[in-house]
N, C-alpha and C positions, 0 to 999 in steps of 0.2 A: 530499090532493087525489085525487078519484076519477078514475081514468084514463078510465073509460067516458064521463064527462061532457065530455071534451075533444073538440074538433072540429079538423079540419085544413083547411088551405087551401094548395093547391100553386101557387106562383108561380115563373115562370121569370125568372131574372135577366137582364134586357135593359136597355140604355141606362142603366147605373148612373150615379148622379150623381157618384161619386168613384171613382178608382182603377182603372177598367176600361181595357183596351187598346183603342185605336182600330183594330179589326181590319180595317175597310173600307179604311183608308188603308194598311194593311200589304200588302193584296193588289193595290191599284190603283197604277199608276205615279204617282210624285210628282215635283214639280219640284225642282230643285237647292236652292232656298231653303226648301223645306218640311221639316218634321220628322215623324217617326212618333210620335204621342202614346203615352206609356207609362202615363199616368194622367190623371185630371181633378182632381187636388188643387188646381189653380189655375184651375179653370173659371170663365169670366166675370170674370177678374181682369186688369186692365191694369197693367203694371209699367213704370215708367221707370227705366232704369239711368243713374245719374249717373257718368260716367267721369272719374276723377281722373287726374292725371299721375304715373305710376310704372310700373316694369317689369311690375307685376301687371296692367296694362291689356292685356297680350298675352293674358290668360286670358279677356277679356270675351266673345269670340265663343263659346267653349265654354259659359260661364255662360248667355248669352242663349238658346242652343239647348236647354240643359238645362231652363231655365224654361219654354220653349215646349213641351217634351216633357211637362211636367206640366200643360199646358193654358192657360198664360198667353199674353196678347198682350204683346209686348215692344217698347219703343222706347228709343233712346239719346238722352241729352242730355249732351254731353261738354264738357270744358274744352279750351282751346287746348293746354295741357300734355299732355293725353291723346293728342293727335294726334302728339306726338313719339315715341310708343311703338307706336301702332297706326293703320292706315290707315282712312279713313272708309268705303271700299268694303267692307272686311271686316266692319265693324259693320252696314252696310246689309244685307249678305248674311245675317249671323247673325240679325238681328232681323226680316228681311223687311219693313222699315219705313224711313221716312226718318229721318235723323240730324239732331238739332238741335244747332247750335253757338252761333250768335248769334240771339236772338229777332228775328222780323220783325213786320210789321204784323198778323200772325195771333196775336200775343200768346202764343207758345209758352212764355213764362216763367210763365204761370198754370197751376197744376197741374190736370190733368184725369184723372190716373191714380188707381188705387186705392191704389197704394203706390209708394214710391221705394226703390230699392236703390242705395246709394252705394258703388261699388266700382271701383277701390280707394279706400277712404276714407283719404286721405293726411293727414299732420299739417296740411298747408295747408288742406285742405277742412274738417277737423274744427274747426280754430281759427277759420276765417272764419265758418262757419255757426253756431258756438256764440256768436258775438259779433254776429250779425245783419248781417254784411258781404255786400253784393250787388254783387260786382265783375264778374259776367258772367251769362250766361243760366242756367248750372247752379246757381250759388249763389243767384240770385234765385228759381229754381224751388223750391229747398229751403225758402226762407222762405215761399213761397206755400203749400207743403204743410204747413208748421208752422201757418200761419194757418188752414188748413182741417182741422186735426187728422187728417191722413192718416197712414197707417202709414209710418214712415221707418226703414230698416234700414241701419246703417253696417257695412261690412265692412272693418275696419282693416288696413292693411298699411304697415309702416314699419320702419326700423332700431330695434332695441330701445332704443338710447340716446335716440331721440326719444320712444318710448313711455314711458320713465321720466322724461321731463322733467316737473317739477311743474306747469308751465303747461299743457302738453298734457293731463296727467292731470286737471287742474282743468276744462279745456274738455270732456273726455269726460264727466266727472261732471255737468257742467252740462246737457249734452244728455240724459243718461240720466234725469235728473229730469223731463224734459218728457214730457207725455202722448203716447203713440204713437211714441216714439223708442226704438229697440232697437239693440244691438250684437251681432254674431256673434263667436264666439271665433276668433282667428287660429290658424294652424298655426305653431308656433315651430320654426324650422329655421335653422341657420347664423347664429345671432345676429340673426335678423330675424323680424318678424311677417309671415307669408305667408298668402295665401288658402287655405282648405281646398280639397280636390279639388272640381271643379265639381258632381259628382253629390251630394256630401255638403252642399256649400253650398246647393244648390238645395232640398234637403229641409229644411235649417234655415230657409230663407226661407219655405217652405211652412208650417212649424210656427208661425212668428211671425205670419204673415198670418192663418192660420186660427184660431189661438188667440184673436186679437183679434176676428175676424169672427164666430165661432160661440160663443165662450165669454166674450166681453167681457173678455178677458185674465185670467179667473179660472183658477186652476190645477186641472187634472184629472189624476189619476195612475192608471195601471194597472200591474199586475204581470203579467208573462208568464213562463211556463216553456216552454222550447223545446229541441229537439234530442233525442238518444237517450242515455239514461243507461247506465251500465255497473255491474255488480256484480262486485267483485273476488273472484277465486279464490285468488290468491297475489299477491305484489308486482308481477308482470309479466303475469298472465293475468286475463281477465275474461269474464263473460257479458254480451252486449250485444244490440242489435237493429239493424235496417237504417235507422232514421230518419236523415235528412240534416239536419233542422232548417230546410229551405228554406221551408216553410210558415210556421213561427214567425217567421223573419226578415222575410218579406213582411208578416205581420200587424203586427209591431212597427213596421215602416217606415210602414205605412198609418196606424196610430194616431198615431204621432209627427207625420207630415206634416199630419194633420188637427187638430193643436193639443194633443195629449195628451202629458204627460210620461210616459215609460216607464222601468220598471225591468225588465231582462231577466235572468232566471236561465237561463243557457245550459249545457246538457250538451254532448254531442259533436255537432258540425255539420261539414258538408263544405265550408263556406266561412266566412270571418271575419264576425262580426256587426258591422255598421257602427256606429261611434260618432258620435252626434250631440251637439249642445251640451247639451240638456236630457234626456239619456238616461243611465241607469246600467246597467252590465253586470257581472254576477258570474258567474264560471266555476265551475260545480259539476258536474263530469263524473260523479261517483259518485252512485248513487241515494240512498244513506244520507246523503250530504252535503246533497243538495237537500232531502230529507225533514226533516232536523234543522234546516236553515236556515229552512224554511217554518214549522216549529213555533214558532219564536222571533220571527216578524215581528210588527210592530205593525199589526194589520188596520185600525186607524183612519186610517192614512196613505193608503189606497187607495180609489178609487172603483170599481175593477173588477179582476178577475183572469181571465186567459185561460190555462187549463191545457192546453198543447199539447205538452208533453214526452211522449216515448214512454218512460214509466217502466218500471222492471223489475217485472214481475209476480211473479217468483220470484228469490230471492237465495240464495247458498250458505249452508248451515247454519253452517259455520265457515270462516274464512279462514286459510290457512296463512301464518305469519309469514315464511317463507323460500320461495324458488322451489322448486316441486315438481320433482323430478328427471325429466328427459325419458327416462331409462332405464327407467322403469316401463312394463311391457307394457300394463297397463290402469289406468284412473283412475276411481274412483267419486266422484261429487260429489252430495251430498244437497242438494236445493233445497227451500226453504220459502217459503210465500206471503209476499210483502212487504206491509207496511202501505201502504194507499192514501193518496196525498196529498190527494185530495178528501175524505177522512174526517177531516182535521185540523179540530178544532172552530172555531178562530179564522178559518179561511178561509171558513167558511159565513157569517160576520158581514160580509164584504165585500159591498157592495150588489149589484154586477153580477158574475155568475159565468158563465163559458163554458168549454167544453172540446171536445176532439176524441175521436171514438170510431172506431177502426179495427177492422173485422171481416173474416172470410174466409168464402168460400162464397156463399150466396144473398144478394143485395143486399136483397131484401124482408125476409128474416129479420133481417139485420143492422140494417135500419132500425128494426125493432120493438125490438131490443136498445137502440138509441140513444135511442128514445123513452122507454123505461123508465128509462134513465140520466138523461134530462132531468127526469123527474118525481121519481124517487126521491132524486136528489142536489139537487133544488130549484135547477136551473140555469136561466139565462135563454136560453141558446143552446147547441146542440151541433152540431158538424160530423160527419156520418157519411160515411165512404168505405170502400171495400173494399181489401184488399191487392192485388188484381188491378189496380185503378185507380191506387193510390198508386205502384206500382213498374213500371208499364207504360211502357217507354221510347218506344213507338210512338204512344201516345195521351196527351193532356193529362190530368193528374190531375183527376177530377171527383168530385162527391159531392152531398150534400144538407145544407143548413143547416136545423136545426129550431129554431124560436123559440117560446117559451112566453109568450104575451101574454094576460094576464087569463084564463087557463084555456083558451085556444085554441092549438093547435099549428099553426104555419104552416110549410110546407115550401117551401124555395127551392132549386131545382136550380142548382148552380154548376159552372162549367167552368173550371178553372185556378185557380192559387193566388191570383192577383190578385182574382178574383171572390170567392173564399173570404174573403180579408182584408177586402174591402169590406163583405161581408155581416156579418161579425163587428163591424166598426166601426158600421155602420148600426144593428145591434141595440143596441149600447152607446149610441149617440146617441139613439135612440128611447126607451130606458129612462131616460136622464138627463133628456130633455125632459119626459117624463111625470111623473117624480119631482118636477121643479121647478114643475110647473103648480099 
């Protein structure tokens, strides 16, 4: 590809369709019932939470507000048993909406939402709905949603003895075979199936809804490398870098929330990488470990790769098998250039490829380096940022996303890791849509 034939178009990322912070609401005073949106993963999505009777119902206000933070409108339709564990005013406050218990002449038992979330999905609710029993407004609403082929998400909680009951297992399997019905994975603790933490459960719900909405429930998989690698000097010392992995964690979250199954190869990060239902995480802190792992992957399994790890550019020529004595006055370490992960042949066969490029010094010169990387490595997108921006604690991390679209380079200025993650996702979505046309 001739670089001189490429043109550029600079676009500033504003009013992003997914994943951007609602900054106007952060600065303006908000009412007690309102939430500050952290993303638009569930923009224009109405969710009805069916509240079952169980101690996990006490978690419903947190779940409702977390879903609202992702952009959803939330309403509760609860069973009488649910009220034994949580007050109706708490649910009205959490959803900023009226709570349905018994349907009235307004026919609230007919589903008008985009999705139902049944939480806690007790053994009672699972058994009733799998057998078509309409004993109250909540169970009738579920049957209405089934009849309309809406997205229905069961979040099971019960004692393990109930979960292992062959009849309840049969009822679960009956529901799973129905189009549009999904189950989240419970958190097993103290011999019970419990709800995952609200922030994790909310992202799992985003994944299910968006996978069906944008990809017709077809599986899309991406591979991500994140964090900062280390190159060992001896068994206890290493050469490493300042990467925290926070950008990679945000990108992985965004892709997963928008319906993509993720495999995350994580080096060293400053916080734990969240585990979601349909995500896989492999810890590969050493550069050589990650390089060797990627050499052996089956590239046919993935629709995209995002190479965001801060890899070791140089590694020690030799590694001491034992701890080098600290009594030495001086220590000489010969470093050699490391093999580049992006040069692994099989990775180039993955359809969508994106990476990050960090430079120091002039931002203009660094941008030109990133453009050459975009072209020479035949990438679809590259994030360029400078070291001054990446580790400036007083200002938000900013940079430029470069997209190569049919021989045209488009520049999108991004401010903050959320916007960076969104632009990576939009690049992947545009690529996938164009490929399928």
